N, C-alpha and C positions, 0 to 999 in steps of 0.2 A: 538560417544557420547552415553551415557547411560541415559535412561529415566525410572524412577521408578514410579509405580502406588501405590496408597495407598492400604494397605492390608485391605480387607473387609471380614467379616464373611458371609457365604451364607448357607442357609439351603438346603441340597440336599435330595430330596424325594426318598424313597425306593419303587419302583414299581415292582409288580410281573410280570414276563414274562410268556408267555404261557407255562403251564406244569411245571413251576419251582417256588418253594416257596422261596421268599427272605430269605437269611440265617440269617439276623439280620437287625435291623433298623439303618439307618445312618443319622446323622444330624450334624449341626454345622461344615460343612467343611469350611476350610479356604483357600482363594484364594489370591495369590499375583502375580503381573505382572511386567514385565520389558521389555523395548525395547532397542536394540542396533543398531549401524549404519550399521553393516554388519554381515554376518553369515559364513564367510570363517573360515578355521581351526584356524587361529591365533585369530580372534575375539571371537570365541566360547571358546577357552582356556582362554582368558581374562575374559569373562563373568563368567565362572565357578570359576576362581581364586578369583574374587571379590564378590562372592556370586551370585547365580542365583536366582533373586528375593529374597525370604527369605530363600532359602536352602543354608546352609553354606558348607556342605560336603555331599557326597554320594558315592556309588559305583555301579558297575554292571549295567550301563545303557543299555537298549535295546530300539530301536526306531522302531515304527510301522508307516508306511506311510499311512495316511488316504485318503479316496477317494476325499476329497475336497481340497487336497494339503497341509494340515497341517501335522505335525509330532507329534506323541504321544510318549514321552519318559517315560518308566517305570524305576524307580530307587529304589534301595534297601538301607536300613539303612541310612536314611537321617537325618542329624542334622539341626535343623531349628532355625533360629534366632528369638528371642523374639522381636527384634527391627530391622525390615528389613532395609537394607541400611547402617547399622552401621559397616559392615564388621567385624565380630566377630574375635577376636584374640585368642579365646579359644573355645573349645567344652564343657567346663564346664558350670554349671548353670550360667545364666538363659537360655542357649540354650536347646531347646527341641529335641525330638527324634521320628522318625517314621520308622518302618520296611519297609513300602512301601509308595510311593507317586507317583503322576503323574506330568508330565510337558508337557504342550501343546505348541507347537511351531507353530505360525502362522506368516510366513514371518520372520521379524526381532524381533518379540515380543514373549515373553515366559511367560506362566502362570503356576504357581505351584498349585497343589491341594493336600491337606492333611487335617487331622482332627486337632482340636484345640490342642495346645501343653501344656504340663505341665512341668515346669522347674524342673531340678534335675538330679542326676546321672541316665544315661539312662537305667540301669538295675533295677531301683527302682521306676520309675515314670510311670504314665499312658501313654500308647503308642499313638502317633498321627497318626498312619496308617490310610489311607483312606479306605482300604478294610480289613475286618476281625477284626476291632478294638475291637468289643464287645467280641470276643473270644481270644484276644491276652493277654498273660501275658509276658510282655517284657523280653526277654532273656531266657524264658523257653518254650513259645509256641507262634508262630507267622507265618505270611504269607509273603513270598517273591514274588514279581512280576517277571514274565518271559516275554515271547514274546506273540504275538497274531496276530489278523487280523480282518476282517469284515465278519460277518456271512450272511446267505442267506436273512435275514430280514433287513440288513443294519446296524445292531448294531455292536459296537466295542467289540471284545472278547479278554480278556487277561487271560492267564494261571497264576496261583499262586501255589507255592509249600508250603505245610503246614510243618513247621519245629518244632521239639521238642528238647529241651536240658534239661534233668532232673537235670543237675548240676546248671542250672540257670545262665550260663555264656555266653549265646548267641552264636555267630558265633565262636565257639571254640571247642576243643575236647569234644565229647559227643553229639554234634548237629547232628541230622539225619532227613531225610525226611520221612513223614508218609502218605501223600496223595497229590493228584493234584486236584486243584479246577479251576473253570472257573468263571470269573466275566464278566457280560455284562453291557455295558454302552450305553447311548444315544449318537449317533455319532456326534450330533451337540453340545450338552451341556456338555457331559461327565458326566451327572448324572448317578450314579450307579443304575442299574435296578434290578440286581439279583446277587447272589453269591452262587454257588452250586458245588458239586463234579463233576469233569469231567467224561465223559463216560469211559475214560481209566484213572482211578484215582489211580491205584496202584503205589507205589513209588519205586519199585525195579529199574525201569527205569522211569525217570521223562520226559514223553513225553510232549512237549510244551516249552522246554527250548528255542527252536527256531521254528518259524512258518513261512513258505513261501508258496506261491501259484503260480502255472502257470495257463494256461487257462482252465485246466481240473480238477486239484486236489489241495488240500491244504495238505502240508507235515508237519508232526510233528516230529521234531528231538528230541532225548532224550538221556540222559546218567544218570548213577547213581550219585547222589550227595553225594559221599563218601569222600569229602574232609576232614571231621572231624572225621570219624569213620572207616578208612581203617585199616585192611581188614574187609569187611562186607559180610559174607557168604550168606546173604539173597538176594543179588543183584549182577549183573555182575560187574566185576572190572571196575574202573573208566577209564581205558584205552580204553573202547569200546564206539562207537557211533552207535545209532540205528535210524531207521526212520520208521514212519507209514504214512498212507495217508487216506484221505477221500474226497468225492466230494467237490468242491470248496465251502468254507464257511459253510459246514454242520458240525459244531462243536457239534451238538446234536447227531451225529451218532457214533457208534463204529467204530474205524479205522481198516484198514488192515495193516499188518506188512510185511516188506521185509524179506524173509527167505533165501536169497542168490540167488534165481532164479525166484521167483514169489511173488506176493502180496497175503497174506493169512489172514484169520480171527483169526487164532490161535496165540495169543500173545506169548505163550511159544516157538513157532517155530521161532521167530525172530532171525536173525543173525546180528552181527555187520557189518556195512557198512564201518567202518574205525576203525583200532586198532593201538594204539601206541605200537610198538614191544618192546620198552624199559620198558613197564609197567607203564609209567607216565600217569597221568591224561590227558585225551584227550577231554577237554571240548569244542568241536567244536560247532560253531554257524553258520552253512552254510547260505548263502544268494544267491538268484537269482538276480543278478545285471546286467542290460543291456544284458540279454540273456545268461549270464555266471554264472554257479554255482561256488561260491568261498567261502572259509572259511579262517579266520585267527584264530589261536589258540595259546595259551601260554601253551606248554606242561609242565605238572607238576603243572599247575596253579601257586601257590605262589613260588615254587622252581625255581631256575635258572633264566636266563635272555633271553632265546631264544624264538623268535616268529616265527611261521611257517605259510606260505601261501599255501593252497591246492586248487586245482581245480578238477572238475569232469564234465563229459558230462551229468550226470543225478543225481538226489538227492541220489540214491542208489549207486552211484559211477560208476567206481572205482575212489577213491580219490587219487590224486597224489600231492606230495609236489613240488612246483615250486620255492619257495624262503624261505630262512631262514635268519633272521636278529637278531641282539642283541638289546634289549630294556634296556636302562639305568635305574637303580634304582634312587630314589630321594635323597639318601644320599650316600656319598662316602665310608662310613664305613660298609655298608651292613645291617644297622638297618631297612631299608625299603624294601618292596617287590612290585612286580607288578603282576597282575592277571586279569582274566575275560576279555580277549580281545574279541572285537566284531566289526564287519564290519558295518559301517553306511550305510543307504540306498541311499546315494548320493555320487557323486565324486567331487573332487575339480575342480576349474575353468580350470586347465590344464589337467584334466582327471585322476588324481591320486586317488587311493583308500583312503578312510578316515577311520581310525581305532580308536576306543576308548579303552583305557586300564585303569584299576583301580589301585590305589596306596594305600598302608597302611604301618604301622610299625609292625614289629614282636611283639613288646610290645606297643600296641596302647596308653596305659597310662604309662608314660606321653608324649611320643614323639608326636604322632599325635593329642592327645587331646589338647596339648598346641600349636601345629602348624597345624591348620586346612588344610592348602594347601597341606600337605603331605597326607591327606585322601581325595583326590579328583581325579576323572578321568582326563585324558588328551587325547586330540586327536592328531593324527599325520598322515602323508601321506606316502604311498608306491606306487611304480610303479605298474600299473595294469598288469595282465598276458598278454602274447602275444595274439594278435588277437582282443583285445578290442579297439574300436575306441577311439582316443585321439585328443585333440586340437593340431594342428601342430605349431611348432615354425618355422618361415620362415626366409630365408637368405635375407639380404638387399644388397648383392653385387653378382656379378658373381664370379666364381672360380678365385682366385688370387695366384700369386707367390710372394716370398719374395725378396726384393731388399735391401741388407745391405747398411748402410750409412758408408762410409769410408772417413775420420774419422767421428765419431758421432759428432753432432752439438747441441749446446744449442740454443733453439728457444725462450725461455722466461725466464726472471729473474726480479722479481719485486723489488729486494732489492735496486737498485739504486734510485728508485722512491718511490711511496706510497704503503704501504702494502695493500694487498687485504682484504677488510672488510668482516666480517662474513655475510653470506647470499647473497654475490655478485658473479657475474660470470665474469671470464676473458676470452676474446676471443683471441685465439692464431693463428695468420696467419702462415701457413706453405708453402705458395707459394714461389717457389725458393729454398726451402729446400728439400722437397720431390719431386719426379718426377711428371711431369704434369699429368700423367695418374694414379697417386696413388689414391687408394680408401680407404686405411686405413693407419694410422701412427703407428709405433712402438716406444713408448716413455717411458721415465722414468719421473714420476712425483715426486716432492719433496715438502713437506711442511716444511718451515724453521721457527723455533721458534714460533709455534702457541700459541695464547693467552690461549686457553682452549682446552679440548679434542674435537675432531670432525672428519670430513672426507672431502676428495675431491672426486668429481664425474666428470669424463671427458666423453664427448659424441660429436656427430656431431651437430654443431650449427643449422643444418637444421631440427632437430628433437626436440620433447619435452624432458626435462630433465628426465632421467629414475630414478626409485626407487632403485638404486644400488649405490655402492661406489667402487672406485678404490684404495683409500689410506685412512687408519685410523690413526689418530695421537693423541698424548697426549700433554698436556700443556708443552711448553718449550723444547720439544724434536724434533729434525729434523729427518724426516723419508722420505724414497723414496719407490716407488713401480712401477714396470713394468706395462704397459698398452698397449693394442692394441685398437685404437679408430678410428671409421669410420670418414672420413673427409667430410666436407660439400662441396657443389658445388664450393665454392670459396677457397677450400683447407684450411679451418680453423677448429679448434676444440674449444669447450667451456669447461671451468673448473670452477666448483662451489666449494666454500669453506663454510663449516658450521661456522667456527670461523675465527677471524682475524689471518692472517698468510702471510708470503712471500711465493711465489710459483716459483719453477723452472720447466721447461719443456725441457728435453733433447731428441733428436731424434736419435735412433740407426738404424732405417730402415723403410721400408714401404712395403705395399702389393699392387701390381698392376697386370693388365692383360697382361703386356708386355711378349713377347715370350722369353725375356732374363732373366726373373725372375726365382727364384729357387723354387723347389718343396721340400716338407717336408717328412722325413723318421722318423716317431715316434718310440719310444721305451719305455718300462717300465723304470722309473728312475733308473740310475746306477751310483754309486759313482766312479768317475775317478780320483779324487785328494783329498788328505787330508794331510795338512802340519803337523798335529799332529802325523802322522805315517811316513811321509817322507818329509824332507826339513826343518822342524822346523819353528819357528816364522819368519814372515816377519819382516825385519827391517823397521824403519820409512822411508817413501818415497822410498821404494824398489819396483822395477818392476820385476816380474818373467815371464818366458815363460812357458806355459802349453801346453802339447801335447793334441790334440783332434783327432778324427778319420781321417785318411788320406782320401783324396778325398772330404771331406766336405768343401763347400764354405762358410758355415755359420753354427752356432750351436745354439741350445736352451739349456741353462744350468741354473741350480739353484745354485747360489753362496751364501755361508754362511760365515760370518765373526764371529769369536768367540775369547774371551779373549783379546780384544783390550786394550792397555795400556792407551790410552787417546781418546778423541773424534776425529773423522776423517771420512774418506770416502774411498770407493773402486771404482776404475775405470777399466773397462774391455774394451779392444780395439784391433783391428788388429795390429799385431806386426810391420808391416811396417810403420805405422803412428806414428808421434810424440804423446806424451801424450796429449790427447784432454782436453779441459776445460769442462768436463762433469763428472757426478758421477752416479754410479749404486746403491750404498749402502751408507747410512749415519749411523754412529754409535756413541755411547758414551762409555766411559771407562767401561769395564767389560761386555758389552752387547753382546748377541748373536742374530744376525739378518740376514735374508736371502732375496734375491730378484731374480726373473727370469731375465735372460739376453739373448737377441737374438742379435748376433753380427757376423760380417764377420770374416773369418779366413785368415791366411797367411801361406801357406806351411805346413798345418797341425798343426798350433799353434795359440794360442791367448796369449795376454799379460794381466797380472793382476797387478795393482798398488795399494798399500795400503799407506794411509797417515800416519798411526801410526803402532807401533808394534802390530801384531795380527796373529792369525791362520786363514787359509782360507780352506774351504771345497767346492768341486765342484761336483754336480750331473748332469749327461748328461740326457736330456729329449728327444733329437732327433737331427737330422742333416738336413741341406739343401744342395742340389746339383742341377746340371743342366742336370742330366741324363734323366729327363722327366718321370721317372717311379714313382716319389713320389706323395705326396698329395698336393692338392691346398687348400688354405684358403678361407673361406667365412665369411663375417661379419654378425652378427645378431644384432637386437636391444638388448641392454643389458637387460638380463632377470635373475631374482633371481630364482634359482633352489631349493635352500635349505636355511632354516633358522630354526635351531632347537630351537630357543627361542620361536617359536610359532607352531612348528610341521610342517612347510612347507617343502614338498618334502623329508622328512626324519623323523627320530624319534624325540621325544620331549625331551629336556633337554640337559645335558652336556655329550655327548657320550664320552666314553673311559674307564669306569670302569665296570667290571663284578664282582660284589661282590658275590662270591660263597663260597662253603665250603673249597676251596683251597686257598682262599685269594682274593686279589683285583688285577685285571689284566687289561691291556689295551685291548680295543675292537674297533670294527668298527661301523660306521654308514652308512647305504645305501644311495645312491644318486639316486633319481627318475629322470631319464632323459626323462620323459614322454614328448612327442612332438618333441624330437630330431629324425630326420629320421634314420631309421635302417641302412642305408648305410654309415652314418658318421663314420669315423675311429678314430677321436680324437677330444677332446674339448679344447678350450682355456677358462679357468675359472679364476676367482679371488677367493681365499680362505681366509676367515677371521676367526680368532680365537677371541672369545669375552668372556671376564670375566673368564679367566681360574682360577682354584683353586690354582694352583701352577705353577712353572716353568716347561717347557717341550717343545715339538715340535709336529707339526702336518703334515700330508701328505694327498694328494688326489691322487688316482690312482686305478689301477685294484685291486679288493678286494683280500686280502690274508686271508683266513678263517681257523681257528679262529685267530684273530689278536694277541692273547696273546701267541700262540704257534709258529706262523710264523711271526716274526717281520719284519716290513718294513725296507729296507736297505738305505733309503734316507729320506729327509725331505723337506717341502716347507715353513713352517712357524715355527719360534722359538718365544717363548713368556715367560713372567713372570707372576706371580699372578696378577690378576686384569687388565691385558693388553687388548687392542683391536688392532690387527695387521693383515695386509693383505699382500698377495703376489699372483702373477699370476702364473699359472701352465698350462702345456699342458699334458693332460692325455688321453691315449688310451681308446676307448670304447670297448664294447663286440665284435663289428664287426672286430676289429683287434687283441684284446688281448684274446678273449674267456672268459672274466670275466666281471662282472658288476663293476661299479665304487663305491668306498667307500671313506669316509673321516675317518681319524684315528688320534688319539692324545694320547700322553703319560700321560697327566694330564687332568682332566675333564675341558672341555670348551664348550661353545656353538659354533656350526659350522655354517658358512654362506658361500654360494657358489653362485657366479654370473657368468652367461654365457655371453661371449662377441663374440664368434665365434667358428667355427669348421673347421676341415680338412676332405676332401673327395677325 
């Protein structure tokens, strides 16, 4: 829930601090407030998208943690709504503009501070900046806020860089830094007390771009702000990061500089503590977070889509890259860019790093001007570096083995009776179907002819319904999805449906602690059969025998049907059994759809039956045997690991497109497995592709980097434009594959990943 406060004008007094004359008088500051129900990553993104109080768009946020628990956000180039709460559809007049503004975060409430706005084209109007307004000539002379901290007198200190562009075009070629200033604010009221040149005010290196303190020193990180006037022979190349220090909070003192071996007073002796060897801009903003020095940086700033995570034992380094990810742009044609990555001073509830990155268009007018959400930062999450404490995800069962069901059995079918109503729960009893010691059931869920788009969620009836889904469906289309569901004490499972639909539940196996159960041998997905290459189309109602690895008592396979001639289904079963009355995949004419299947084998084979003419593709994800050397399964409470719609556990947006000078290429999205124990060898997950821009396919598995030069050789999910479709998958972790987990798609789509269990 969003609660807005009425905007009020407040007079801010300009008070002289000891030994510093206020730079100018400040008055008529405007304050607007808004409260939200939560401040997790997704809610913050929603807040920014829908206007943050009266600020429509902004970039380059930096967050300073205040001693009283509040956070102070400094933001650059903010567009301000003349009618707060109206959700501006354009940045054109009457929207106002400010080169700098403050946002005070107190719990779930946010208050913006800036000067009075004047409507009009932003390069031709009076600037609404809170600091330096009297000396600002919008787009030719202005002050951008940077980072800061609290001084020895308890005042809030923020660094500002003085920018000049003789061309009068603002943040564009010709803009360059000329000095560094310090603003001091009352820590309680954020009244501006003074504004003066910083002791280290030279702009060859802008010290204060990031400010961090430990128990002894305050560190000022700096780099040349040469984004607009490269090369600039008067300053170091933008590929270099420098650091200075002063006693904690003594912003009134001249700093010492790191010269590669010691801290010295001679600024000219400073040596870079990090250098991008490719020569790209290295606009690092290091942060001391939970005892670890970390930085996230977008190398090259606006260019490219790569984001790098660095760590160091000390602010002066050595800085080492520990992770590299691809950050999707906001448009699929490359007209937008991302820049100004910064690490927030908090971690997500699961312990992930929270990163903010700014967005804009190469030609802001008209693209971003007419679409304000394109010119807004977005937050997203990345796994923390090794060694940082995280909230653990815990198993809800002991280690279990697989027991295949021969033949598979239909446990529930609502079609002979009353359809399951939207918002209701079906309790499915499995006693007498799965073994008495079964702790989890391996099932195929199907939604038959749903009334509208929605989803099914399956879980143990002994637990609260989780905020995850097992199957997503569209109106009138029958779909199936594989699921592994923990069973309740009475051996039941519960199934919730969002919309009116008939529901089928087919059981293909279970997991139990029996000594006769099978253990798992995971592998990177490998294509073992493709009728398009060998065998040709299945005939209607044809059953074929498919070879699987010898010695496997059961297999985990991803089965894909493509080019079906009519609506129908696929059934996979052990060849020695008659065709069972179950299905693993349901399809309509011309559709490509996939589903995970865990099934027992017979003599190194499985049988596949298709109701209609179609092609079938099979990818092997692992095998089960009774050798005892494999992995055991453990159930966990269903947990959402990734949702790129809100930046949860991965990047924000529709990953898959890297819009660079070479064109548009598929790319990866990282999966933050924060909380998964390091000894876990493979994950059981449901992958959901949401609102894809076009037809394509998606995969979850060990990262192949970069995704556009080393394509994945298998798929988990196939989709069409506008679809919402899920499939379960088993993916090896770094502990067994040596690589992190990524999601990948050939067409832009939001990615959602739900964890249901793991193998160890």
